[in-house]
GUNU-549436 format. One record per residue (C-alpha): x, y, z; residue number from 1; residue in one letter. Coordinates in nm, 3 decimals, m for minus. Layout:
N
(site (X Y Z) NUM A)
...
//
This chain:
512
(site (0.000 0.000 0.000) 1 M)
(site (0.142 0.338 m0.104) 2 T)
(site (0.168 0.637 0.130) 3 R)
(site (m0.123 0.813 m0.047) 4 D)
(site (m0.340 0.503 m0.013) 5 E)
(site (m0.251 0.474 0.357) 6 E)
(site (m0.343 0.840 0.407) 7 F)
(site (m0.680 0.798 0.235) 8 R)
(site (m0.748 0.481 0.432) 9 H)
(site (m0.663 0.644 0.766) 10 S)
(site (m0.862 0.955 0.673) 11 D)
(site (m1.169 0.744 0.596) 12 G)
(site (m1.135 0.555 0.923) 13 S)
(site (m1.115 0.882 1.118) 14 V)
(site (m1.425 1.010 0.938) 15 A)
(site (m1.622 0.692 1.019) 16 R)
(site (m1.519 0.710 1.384) 17 I)
(site (m1.618 1.077 1.396) 18 T)
(site (m1.963 1.017 1.250) 19 W)
(site (m2.020 0.716 1.473) 20 F)
(site (m1.915 0.923 1.777) 21 S)
(site (m2.169 1.191 1.683) 22 M)
(site (m2.444 0.931 1.662) 23 L)
(site (m2.346 0.791 2.003) 24 V)
(site (m2.342 1.145 2.146) 25 L)
(site (m2.690 1.213 2.008) 26 A)
(site (m2.820 0.882 2.148) 27 L)
(site (m2.670 0.950 2.492) 28 I)
(site (m2.817 1.300 2.498) 29 L)
(site (m3.156 1.173 2.377) 30 G)
(site (m3.156 0.893 2.633) 31 A)
(site (m3.065 1.128 2.917) 32 Y)
(site (m3.335 1.380 2.826) 33 L)
(site (m3.597 1.103 2.808) 34 R)
(site (m3.499 0.876 3.098) 35 L)
(site (m3.386 1.125 3.360) 36 E)
(site (m3.679 1.199 3.590) 37 G)
(site (m3.905 0.960 3.397) 38 L)
(site (m4.109 0.877 3.708) 39 G)
(site (m4.089 1.214 3.885) 40 D)
(site (m4.411 1.357 3.743) 41 R)
(site (m4.738 1.202 3.854) 42 S)
(site (m4.955 1.021 3.604) 43 L)
(site (m5.237 1.216 3.447) 44 W)
(site (m5.579 1.082 3.357) 45 R)
(site (m5.494 0.949 3.009) 46 D)
(site (m5.191 0.767 3.147) 47 E)
(site (m5.411 0.612 3.414) 48 L)
(site (m5.627 0.479 3.130) 49 C)
(site (m5.314 0.316 2.984) 50 T)
(site (m5.249 0.152 3.320) 51 W)
(site (m5.609 0.034 3.344) 52 Q)
(site (m5.621 m0.139 3.004) 53 V)
(site (m5.284 m0.305 3.066) 54 S)
(site (m5.424 m0.487 3.371) 55 R)
(site (m5.767 m0.571 3.231) 56 M)
(site (m5.855 m0.892 3.055) 57 D)
(site (m5.727 m0.850 2.699) 58 L)
(site (m6.061 m0.899 2.525) 59 S)
(site (m6.230 m0.661 2.770) 60 E)
(site (m5.958 m0.399 2.720) 61 S)
(site (m6.038 m0.387 2.348) 62 M)
(site (m6.392 m0.270 2.429) 63 R)
(site (m6.323 m0.027 2.713) 64 W)
(site (m6.476 0.308 2.620) 65 G)
(site (m6.205 0.561 2.719) 66 P)
(site (m5.938 0.373 2.518) 67 E)
(site (m6.132 0.305 2.200) 68 L)
(site (m5.941 0.581 2.019) 69 T)
(site (m5.617 0.382 2.055) 70 K)
(site (m5.514 0.045 1.906) 71 P)
(site (m5.357 m0.199 2.154) 72 P)
(site (m4.980 m0.194 2.083) 73 L)
(site (m4.879 0.014 2.387) 74 Y)
(site (m5.072 m0.193 2.636) 75 Q)
(site (m4.932 m0.512 2.478) 76 L)
(site (m4.580 m0.375 2.527) 77 A)
(site (m4.659 m0.307 2.894) 78 L)
(site (m4.798 m0.657 2.939) 79 R)
(site (m4.475 m0.798 2.795) 80 A)
(site (m4.256 m0.584 3.023) 81 L)
(site (m4.425 m0.641 3.358) 82 T)
(site (m4.689 m0.848 3.533) 83 R)
(site (m4.702 m0.607 3.826) 84 D)
(site (m5.064 m0.489 3.869) 85 P)
(site (m4.933 m0.159 4.011) 86 H)
(site (m4.616 m0.069 3.816) 87 P)
(site (m4.429 0.253 3.885) 88 S)
(site (m4.476 0.566 3.679) 89 E)
(site (m4.133 0.508 3.522) 90 A)
(site (m4.223 0.153 3.416) 91 M)
(site (m4.552 0.268 3.263) 92 L)
(site (m4.363 0.528 3.059) 93 R)
(site (m4.062 0.315 2.967) 94 F)
(site (m4.196 0.187 2.630) 95 P)
(site (m4.257 0.548 2.522) 96 A)
(site (m3.907 0.652 2.636) 97 A)
(site (m3.743 0.360 2.455) 98 A)
(site (m3.922 0.447 2.132) 99 C)
(site (m3.827 0.812 2.176) 100 G)
(site (m3.459 0.716 2.199) 101 I)
(site (m3.491 0.502 1.887) 102 L)
(site (m3.639 0.802 1.703) 103 V)
(site (m3.294 0.963 1.736) 104 V)
(site (m3.135 0.665 1.558) 105 A)
(site (m3.413 0.664 1.297) 106 A)
(site (m3.351 1.034 1.231) 107 G)
(site (m2.979 0.962 1.183) 108 W)
(site (m3.063 0.683 0.936) 109 W)
(site (m3.307 0.896 0.735) 110 L)
(site (m3.064 1.187 0.731) 111 G)
(site (m2.789 0.964 0.595) 112 N)
(site (m3.029 0.836 0.332) 113 L)
(site (m3.124 1.186 0.220) 114 G)
(site (m2.798 1.379 0.245) 115 G)
(site (m2.512 1.177 0.390) 116 G)
(site (m2.348 1.152 0.731) 117 R)
(site (m2.344 1.525 0.803) 118 L)
(site (m2.718 1.555 0.753) 119 V)
(site (m2.768 1.236 0.954) 120 G)
(site (m2.569 1.371 1.248) 121 A)
(site (m2.754 1.704 1.241) 122 A)
(site (m3.090 1.526 1.221) 123 M)
(site (m3.005 1.295 1.512) 124 A)
(site (m2.913 1.588 1.737) 125 L)
(site (m3.226 1.782 1.639) 126 L)
(site (m3.444 1.479 1.717) 127 C)
(site (m3.264 1.432 2.049) 128 A)
(site (m3.336 1.793 2.152) 129 C)
(site (m3.686 1.836 2.009) 130 N)
(site (m3.913 1.946 2.293) 131 G)
(site (m4.225 1.775 2.164) 132 L)
(site (m4.041 1.447 2.107) 133 H)
(site (m3.906 1.460 2.463) 134 I)
(site (m4.248 1.539 2.606) 135 Y)
(site (m4.425 1.244 2.445) 136 Y)
(site (m4.134 1.014 2.522) 137 S)
(site (m4.213 1.075 2.889) 138 Q)
(site (m4.583 0.999 2.867) 139 E)
(site (m4.740 0.653 2.893) 140 A)
(site (m4.918 0.687 2.561) 141 R)
(site (m4.840 0.550 2.211) 142 P)
(site (m4.734 0.876 2.042) 143 Y)
(site (m4.358 0.811 2.043) 144 S)
(site (m4.435 0.467 1.897) 145 M)
(site (m4.634 0.642 1.624) 146 L)
(site (m4.345 0.880 1.555) 147 L)
(site (m4.085 0.602 1.540) 148 L)
(site (m4.294 0.375 1.320) 149 G)
(site (m4.370 0.647 1.066) 150 C)
(site (m4.002 0.748 1.045) 151 A)
(site (m3.883 0.389 0.992) 152 L)
(site (m4.161 0.311 0.744) 153 A)
(site (m4.065 0.617 0.537) 154 T)
(site (m3.707 0.493 0.498) 155 G)
(site (m3.811 0.137 0.415) 156 F)
(site (m4.068 0.261 0.163) 157 W)
(site (m3.804 0.468 m0.013) 158 Y)
(site (m3.576 0.166 m0.042) 159 H)
(site (m3.863 m0.053 m0.157) 160 L)
(site (m3.965 0.182 m0.439) 161 V)
(site (m3.608 0.252 m0.549) 162 V)
(site (m3.474 m0.105 m0.569) 163 D)
(site (m3.769 m0.330 m0.480) 164 G)
(site (m3.580 m0.588 m0.273) 165 R)
(site (m3.777 m0.840 m0.068) 166 W)
(site (m3.608 m0.745 0.259) 167 R)
(site (m3.747 m0.391 0.231) 168 F)
(site (m4.088 m0.534 0.141) 169 F)
(site (m4.091 m0.742 0.459) 170 V)
(site (m3.947 m0.462 0.674) 171 A)
(site (m4.204 m0.210 0.550) 172 Y)
(site (m4.501 m0.441 0.605) 173 V)
(site (m4.389 m0.531 0.960) 174 I)
(site (m4.323 m0.170 1.060) 175 V)
(site (m4.643 m0.039 0.898) 176 A)
(site (m4.861 m0.302 1.063) 177 V)
(site (m4.706 m0.241 1.406) 178 L)
(site (m4.739 0.137 1.367) 179 T)
(site (m5.107 0.113 1.272) 180 L)
(site (m5.153 m0.100 1.585) 181 H)
(site (m4.999 0.188 1.782) 182 A)
(site (m5.228 0.457 1.640) 183 H)
(site (m5.478 0.481 1.357) 184 Y)
(site (m5.337 0.815 1.240) 185 L)
(site (m5.030 0.640 1.102) 186 A)
(site (m5.255 0.581 0.802) 187 G)
(site (m5.210 0.946 0.701) 188 L)
(site (m4.834 0.903 0.664) 189 T)
(site (m4.879 0.579 0.473) 190 F)
(site (m5.124 0.756 0.243) 191 A)
(site (m4.840 1.000 0.169) 192 G)
(site (m4.613 0.707 0.085) 193 H)
(site (m4.869 0.569 m0.160) 194 A)
(site (m4.929 0.911 m0.318) 195 A)
(site (m4.558 0.966 m0.376) 196 W)
(site (m4.522 0.619 m0.528) 197 W)
(site (m4.814 0.679 m0.767) 198 V)
(site (m4.661 1.009 m0.880) 199 I)
(site (m4.319 0.854 m0.935) 200 V)
(site (m4.469 0.554 m1.119) 201 A)
(site (m4.673 0.783 m1.344) 202 W)
(site (m4.384 1.016 m1.424) 203 I)
(site (m4.127 0.739 m1.471) 204 N)
(site (m4.293 0.406 m1.564) 205 P)
(site (m3.959 0.234 m1.637) 206 T)
(site (m3.779 0.022 m1.384) 207 G)
(site (m3.929 m0.323 m1.427) 208 G)
(site (m4.230 m0.496 m1.280) 209 R)
(site (m4.057 m0.574 m0.952) 210 K)
(site (m4.005 m0.208 m0.879) 211 R)
(site (m4.373 m0.126 m0.904) 212 W)
(site (m4.552 m0.448 m0.812) 213 L)
(site (m4.380 m0.500 m0.479) 214 R)
(site (m4.483 m0.162 m0.336) 215 P)
(site (m4.838 m0.241 m0.438) 216 F)
(site (m4.806 m0.582 m0.272) 217 G)
(site (m4.676 m0.414 0.046) 218 A)
(site (m4.984 m0.190 0.057) 219 I)
(site (m5.214 m0.490 0.008) 220 V)
(site (m5.032 m0.701 0.269) 221 A)
(site (m5.044 m0.418 0.522) 222 T)
(site (m5.416 m0.371 0.460) 223 G)
(site (m5.491 m0.742 0.501) 224 V)
(site (m5.294 m0.770 0.826) 225 L)
(site (m5.471 m0.463 0.967) 226 C)
(site (m5.825 m0.590 0.898) 227 I)
(site (m5.890 m0.665 1.271) 228 P)
(site (m5.810 m0.312 1.390) 229 I)
(site (m5.990 m0.163 1.089) 230 A)
(site (m6.302 m0.361 1.187) 231 A)
(site (m6.263 m0.243 1.547) 232 R)
(site (m6.239 0.115 1.426) 233 Y)
(site (m6.553 0.088 1.211) 234 L)
(site (m6.751 m0.084 1.486) 235 Y)
(site (m6.663 0.169 1.759) 236 Y)
(site (m6.628 0.476 1.537) 237 R)
(site (m6.911 0.673 1.698) 238 S)
(site (m6.771 0.609 2.047) 239 S)
(site (m6.425 0.715 1.930) 240 M)
(site (m6.552 1.046 1.799) 241 F)
(site (m6.735 1.101 2.128) 242 Q)
(site (m6.404 1.050 2.306) 243 G)
(site (m6.251 1.325 2.091) 244 L)
(site (m6.530 1.573 2.149) 245 S)
(site (m6.309 1.788 2.373) 246 W)
(site (m6.100 1.900 2.071) 247 I)
(site (m6.201 2.240 1.936) 248 D)
(site (m6.244 2.305 1.562) 249 P)
(site (m5.912 2.416 1.414) 250 P)
(site (m5.833 2.778 1.341) 251 T)
(site (m5.555 2.890 1.109) 252 W)
(site (m5.364 3.035 1.402) 253 R)
(site (m5.400 2.714 1.602) 254 G)
(site (m5.299 2.508 1.300) 255 T)
(site (m4.980 2.710 1.253) 256 L)
(site (m4.907 2.677 1.626) 257 E)
(site (m4.929 2.299 1.590) 258 V)
(site (m4.695 2.324 1.292) 259 L)
(site (m4.448 2.522 1.499) 260 G)
(site (m4.455 2.275 1.787) 261 R)
(site (m4.359 1.993 1.553) 262 L)
(site (m4.015 2.147 1.503) 263 T)
(site (m3.869 2.475 1.623) 264 F)
(site (m4.118 2.735 1.505) 265 G)
(site (m4.367 2.745 1.223) 266 W)
(site (m4.187 3.026 1.038) 267 E)
(site (m3.889 2.801 0.963) 268 W)
(site (m4.111 2.524 0.826) 269 I)
(site (m4.325 2.766 0.627) 270 F)
(site (m4.026 2.927 0.461) 271 V)
(site (m3.847 2.598 0.392) 272 A)
(site (m4.129 2.374 0.273) 273 L)
(site (m4.278 2.604 0.009) 274 I)
(site (m3.946 2.618 m0.182) 275 P)
(site (m3.910 2.242 m0.128) 276 A)
(site (m4.245 2.179 m0.293) 277 T)
(site (m4.169 2.402 m0.591) 278 A)
(site (m3.821 2.260 m0.641) 279 L)
(site (m3.932 1.897 m0.622) 280 W)
(site (m4.215 1.953 m0.869) 281 V)
(site (m3.970 2.127 m1.101) 282 A)
(site (m3.720 1.846 m1.058) 283 G)
(site (m3.954 1.558 m1.144) 284 I)
(site (m4.059 1.734 m1.465) 285 F)
(site (m3.697 1.810 m1.550) 286 K)
(site (m3.746 2.187 m1.560) 287 V)
(site (m3.419 2.362 m1.625) 288 S)
(site (m3.284 2.557 m1.332) 289 H)
(site (m3.078 2.875 m1.358) 290 P)
(site (m2.911 2.795 m1.026) 291 K)
(site (m2.713 2.480 m0.956) 292 R)
(site (m2.609 2.328 m0.631) 293 W)
(site (m2.245 2.322 m0.534) 294 R)
(site (m2.242 1.953 m0.621) 295 S)
(site (m2.323 2.051 m0.979) 296 G)
(site (m2.649 1.858 m0.988) 297 G)
(site (m3.003 1.986 m1.034) 298 P)
(site (m3.199 2.133 m0.746) 299 L)
(site (m3.371 1.802 m0.676) 300 F)
(site (m3.159 1.524 m0.819) 301 S)
(site (m3.371 1.243 m0.956) 302 G)
(site (m3.741 1.174 m0.969) 303 R)
(site (m3.713 0.931 m0.676) 304 C)
(site (m3.561 1.198 m0.457) 305 D)
(site (m3.620 1.130 m0.086) 306 L)
(site (m3.731 1.492 m0.044) 307 C)
(site (m4.040 1.416 m0.253) 308 G)
(site (m4.133 1.127 m0.023) 309 L)
(site (m4.071 1.338 0.287) 310 L)
(site (m4.280 1.616 0.141) 311 L)
(site (m4.571 1.380 0.065) 312 A)
(site (m4.547 1.234 0.417) 313 S)
(site (m4.553 1.582 0.568) 314 F)
(site (m4.846 1.703 0.360) 315 V)
(site (m5.059 1.398 0.438) 316 C)
(site (m4.956 1.391 0.805) 317 G)
(site (m5.030 1.757 0.874) 318 W)
(site (m5.263 1.886 0.605) 319 F)
(site (m5.448 1.553 0.600) 320 G)
(site (m5.520 1.602 0.969) 321 L)
(site (m5.661 1.943 0.888) 322 L)
(site (m5.887 1.794 0.618) 323 V)
(site (m6.013 1.532 0.865) 324 I)
(site (m6.090 1.814 1.106) 325 S)
(site (m6.295 1.989 0.839) 326 W)
(site (m6.499 1.696 0.707) 327 I)
(site (m6.541 1.457 1.002) 328 T)
(site (m6.430 1.564 1.348) 329 H)
(site (m6.175 1.815 1.488) 330 P)
(site (m5.840 1.642 1.541) 331 A)
(site (m5.579 1.915 1.488) 332 M)
(site (m5.365 1.881 1.802) 333 I)
(site (m4.987 1.852 1.830) 334 A)
(site (m4.964 1.486 1.930) 335 R)
(site (m5.180 1.370 1.638) 336 Y)
(site (m4.958 1.560 1.394) 337 A)
(site (m4.633 1.418 1.535) 338 L)
(site (m4.550 1.198 1.229) 339 P)
(site (m4.527 1.513 1.017) 340 A)
(site (m4.250 1.645 1.241) 341 G)
(site (m3.965 1.426 1.115) 342 V)
(site (m4.002 1.519 0.745) 343 P)
(site (m4.058 1.883 0.842) 344 A)
(site (m3.720 1.887 1.018) 345 I)
(site (m3.531 1.679 0.763) 346 L)
(site (m3.635 1.852 0.439) 347 I)
(site (m3.468 2.186 0.529) 348 P)
(site (m3.151 2.001 0.636) 349 L)
(site (m3.127 1.818 0.303) 350 I)
(site (m3.192 2.138 0.107) 351 M)
(site (m2.933 2.326 0.312) 352 A)
(site (m2.678 2.051 0.252) 353 H)
(site (m2.723 2.080 m0.124) 354 R)
(site (m2.645 2.449 m0.102) 355 L)
(site (m2.345 2.407 0.127) 356 D)
(site (m2.229 2.090 0.300) 357 R)
(site (m2.176 2.277 0.629) 358 R)
(site (m2.517 2.443 0.631) 359 A)
(site (m2.701 2.156 0.812) 360 P)
(site (m2.461 2.192 1.107) 361 V)
(site (m2.531 2.565 1.120) 362 V)
(site (m2.908 2.504 1.116) 363 L)
(site (m2.875 2.237 1.382) 364 M)
(site (m2.667 2.459 1.612) 365 L)
(site (m2.903 2.754 1.570) 366 V)
(site (m3.212 2.559 1.669) 367 F)
(site (m3.051 2.345 1.937) 368 V)
(site (m2.912 2.655 2.111) 369 L)
(site (m3.229 2.859 2.058) 370 A)
(site (m3.446 2.593 2.223) 371 T)
(site (m3.195 2.498 2.495) 372 A)
(site (m3.410 2.633 2.783) 373 P)
(site (m3.693 2.404 2.677) 374 D)
(site (m3.510 2.077 2.624) 375 W)
(site (m3.266 2.120 2.912) 376 I)
(site (m3.551 2.162 3.162) 377 S)
(site (m3.791 1.932 2.973) 378 R)
(site (m4.042 2.210 3.033) 379 G)
(site (m4.180 2.230 2.680) 380 Y)
(site (m4.552 2.306 2.686) 381 A)
(site (m4.723 2.058 2.457) 382 A)
(site (m5.059 2.174 2.585) 383 Q)
(site (m5.200 2.464 2.777) 384 N)
(site (m5.140 2.584 3.046) 385 P)
(site (m4.778 2.667 2.959) 386 P)
(site (m4.639 2.504 3.274) 387 Q)
(site (m4.835 2.181 3.226) 388 W)
(site (m4.537 1.958 3.300) 389 R)
(site (m4.449 2.142 3.620) 390 N)
(site (m4.798 2.174 3.767) 391 D)
(site (m4.894 1.956 4.066) 392 P)
(site (m5.078 1.648 3.946) 393 G)
(site (m5.286 1.360 4.073) 394 L)
(site (m5.016 1.223 4.305) 395 R)
(site (m4.994 1.564 4.473) 396 E)
(site (m5.375 1.579 4.491) 397 L)
(site (m5.389 1.249 4.679) 398 A)
(site (m5.106 1.360 4.910) 399 A)
(site (m5.280 1.690 4.985) 400 Y)
(site (m5.607 1.517 5.074) 401 L)
(site (m5.426 1.262 5.289) 402 Q)
(site (m5.259 1.539 5.485) 403 E)
(site (m5.541 1.793 5.516) 404 N)
(site (m5.878 1.615 5.526) 405 V)
(site (m6.009 1.536 5.874) 406 N)
(site (m6.209 1.211 5.834) 407 P)
(site (m6.417 1.294 6.143) 408 Q)
(site (m6.560 1.617 6.004) 409 T)
(site (m6.479 1.617 5.632) 410 E)
(site (m6.495 1.399 5.322) 411 A)
(site (m6.346 1.405 4.974) 412 A)
(site (m6.597 1.401 4.685) 413 V)
(site (m6.506 1.289 4.334) 414 L)
(site (m6.738 1.457 4.084) 415 T)
(site (m6.845 1.237 3.791) 416 L)
(site (m7.013 1.446 3.522) 417 D)
(site (m7.192 1.175 3.324) 418 A)
(site (m7.385 1.438 3.126) 419 T)
(site (m7.069 1.502 2.919) 420 I)
(site (m6.898 1.162 2.881) 421 Y)
(site (m7.125 0.883 3.010) 422 P)
(site (m6.872 0.610 2.926) 423 E)
(site (m6.581 0.777 3.104) 424 W)
(site (m6.693 0.742 3.466) 425 E)
(site (m6.466 0.442 3.522) 426 D)
(site (m6.161 0.639 3.409) 427 S)
(site (m6.236 0.916 3.660) 428 E)
(site (m6.230 0.665 3.945) 429 R)
(site (m5.879 0.551 3.855) 430 L)
(site (m5.720 0.845 4.037) 431 V)
(site (m5.755 0.686 4.379) 432 F)
(site (m5.698 0.333 4.252) 433 D)
(site (m5.342 0.421 4.155) 434 Y)
(site (m5.285 0.685 4.424) 435 Y)
(site (m5.484 0.547 4.719) 436 P)
(site (m5.543 0.748 5.035) 437 I)
(site (m5.603 0.578 5.367) 438 E)
(site (m5.859 0.652 5.634) 439 G)
(site (m6.042 0.921 5.435) 440 I)
(site (m6.384 0.851 5.280) 441 P)
(site (m6.405 0.915 4.905) 442 I)
(site (m6.764 0.987 4.810) 443 E)
(site (m6.897 1.019 4.455) 444 E)
(site (m7.113 1.299 4.323) 445 L)
(site (m7.268 1.173 4.002) 446 R)
(site (m7.409 1.446 3.779) 447 L)
(site (m7.621 1.225 3.554) 448 A)
(site (m7.890 1.485 3.480) 449 T)
(site (m7.931 1.860 3.487) 450 D)
(site (m8.135 1.837 3.807) 451 N)
(site (m7.886 1.652 4.025) 452 F)
(site (m7.951 1.795 4.370) 453 T)
(site (m8.231 1.556 4.463) 454 A)
(site (m8.043 1.253 4.335) 455 E)
(site (m7.722 1.293 4.533) 456 N)
(site (m7.732 1.241 4.906) 457 D)
(site (m7.368 1.345 4.919) 458 V)
(site (m7.474 1.709 4.883) 459 L)
(site (m7.689 1.667 5.195) 460 K)
(site (m7.393 1.537 5.393) 461 D)
(site (m7.346 1.775 5.689) 462 P)
(site (m6.967 1.742 5.680) 463 R)
(site (m6.731 1.974 5.502) 464 G)
(site (m6.658 1.858 5.149) 465 L)
(site (m6.350 1.867 4.930) 466 Y)
(site (m6.491 1.865 4.575) 467 L)
(site (m6.257 1.710 4.314) 468 I)
(site (m6.380 1.849 3.981) 469 V)
(site (m6.275 1.782 3.622) 470 L)
(site (m6.556 1.876 3.382) 471 W)
(site (m6.832 2.004 3.609) 472 A)
(site (m6.911 2.361 3.715) 473 D)
(site (m6.813 2.373 4.081) 474 E)
(site (m6.996 2.701 4.144) 475 M)
(site (m7.323 2.545 4.030) 476 R)
(site (m7.270 2.252 4.266) 477 I)
(site (m7.196 2.481 4.559) 478 V)
(site (m7.502 2.693 4.491) 479 E)
(site (m7.727 2.389 4.452) 480 A)
(site (m7.608 2.256 4.789) 481 A)
(site (m7.672 2.599 4.948) 482 E)
(site (m7.322 2.613 5.084) 483 R)
(site (m7.026 2.842 5.044) 484 K)
(site (m6.664 2.800 4.936) 485 I)
(site (m6.399 2.801 5.206) 486 V)
(site (m6.077 2.960 5.085) 487 S)
(site (m5.745 2.777 5.103) 488 F)
(site (m5.484 2.965 5.303) 489 E)
(site (m5.136 2.882 5.177) 490 I)
(site (m4.824 3.078 5.276) 491 E)
(site (m5.024 3.387 5.356) 492 G)
(site (m5.225 3.382 5.032) 493 S)
(site (m5.592 3.295 4.984) 494 S)
(site (m5.723 3.076 4.697) 495 Y)
(site (m6.081 2.980 4.605) 496 D)
(site (m5.958 2.658 4.442) 497 R)
(site (m5.639 2.461 4.399) 498 L)
(site (m5.529 2.323 4.063) 499 L)
(site (m5.398 1.967 4.037) 500 F)
(site (m5.365 1.909 3.664) 501 T)
(site (m5.618 1.843 3.522) 502 P)
(site (m5.844 1.858 3.831) 503 Y)
(site (m5.964 2.143 4.049) 504 R)
(site (m6.005 2.110 4.427) 505 L)
(site (m6.273 2.316 4.602) 506 V)
(site (m6.334 2.321 4.979) 507 H)
(site (m6.707 2.351 5.064) 508 V)
(site (m6.825 2.451 5.410) 509 A)
(site (m7.035 2.206 5.614) 510 P)
(site (m7.412 2.249 5.634) 511 L)
(site (m7.525 2.484 5.908) 512 P)
//
C-alpha cells in the first residue's frame, strides 16, 4: 500500500469514527433527556387509562370506552414488560421513552439516506433535543411509537420503491402493521407514501415490474394484516368520535401553532417547505434551473428523490389532519400531527446541505441553542397551560387530601359528570386506585342529569366537602347545595380553588 493510499485509508477511518461518535453522542443525549426523571411527574388521567387497560382482561380492554381511540400496541408492550398490577410511573412510561430514543437513531438513518453523514448527524441531534419528542417520550401513551414507526416506514418505503428488494418489502409491512396497531393516524403518513409512489410511477414508468408491483403488494399485505383493527375502528367509530369531542375546531392560528410545535417554530417550516415543494415539482418534470447546487447537480436530483417522499409524508400527516378536522371531526392537536414532524425537520436540512455541505450543522446549532431552555428543563408546553409539566398532578392531589382532610368532620368528593362523557366514569375513578389514600372517605357525586340535587345524598352530607372536579361547574354545585366556598390559606395567600392538573379542588363549608 502506497503512502497516499494509507493516508486515504486512515482519513476514511477517522471520518467513520467521527460520524459514529456523533451518533453515540446524540443517542446518549436523547436517552438522558428522556430517561432522567421519567417517574418524577405524577400520572395524568390518560396515562391512568393506559395503566387500566394493561391490567384488564385483553378482550375486555379492546372494548373499554375511554381507550377506543387507541389500538392496543402500547398496552401489549406493557404486558410484555411487567406483570405487576401496580407498576411505577417510570415503568408505565418506559416503552414510550425507549421508542423516543430510537427516534434519534431513525432520524440519523433517514438523514444519511437523504444527504449523507453530516445531515444524519444534524438530524439525530435535532431529534434528540426536540421538545415535543421529549415530552411524548415521557408519557405513557403510544405517540412516540407512532413517531418512530412512521419514520422507519418512510425509509423502508423509499428503499422498496427505489430497488424493490424483498427485505425492504418485509421490513415495511412489519413496521407499517405495528405502527397502525400503535395509532390509527399512522394511516395518514402511509397515504403520503402511496401518493408519492403513484406520482413517481406515473412520471417514470420504467424500472421493471418488480419495482412497481412489490410496493403495491406491500400496501395490500399491510391492509390485510390490519383488517382486525380496521373492523374495530368501524364498529366503535361513533364512540371514538365522542371520546374526541373535547377537541375544538381548528383555526388557522391554532394550526400554525401545531406546525411550529412539531419542530422549532412554524416560520422556519413555512419558509423551507414552500421552496421544497416548488423545487421537487420542477425536478420531477426536468425543468431547467438557472441555479445549480455546489455539487453541480439539479436542485432536486432524480425523480425518486427522498425529499419528494418526505414532502408527501408531511403534507398527508399535517394537512391531511386538517382535512379530517374539516370533514369529520376536529383532530388538529400537536400529538396527532407528530408523524409530520420528522419530514418537516429533515427537508430543510437536506436542502441546506445541497447548497453548502456545512449548512445543516449551522441550522442544527441555531435551533438546538435557541431551544436549549426548553429541552434542558424538559419544560416544553405541549398543551395549555404553559407550565403543564411542572404543575402539581394527581399524586400531589392524593397527598394533599391525605394530609389535610379530617375524616371525622370532612370527606373528599369525586365529581363524575356523566352528562358530558357517560362512558368515562370508570376512568375518573382511577385516580384513587393508583394513588390510594387511607382513612379518608371518598364519596362520589354523580351528575347524571341537569337536576342533580335531589339525586345525590352526598350534597346533603353535613360534613365539610372537598370537591374534586374535572368537567363540572363547581360554582353550580356549591349553589345547589346551598353552601359556600372556604378559601385555602397557603403561605399567607388565599385561593378559592387549587389546581392539580387536570383537576380542580374546592373546599365547601359544612351544612349549618
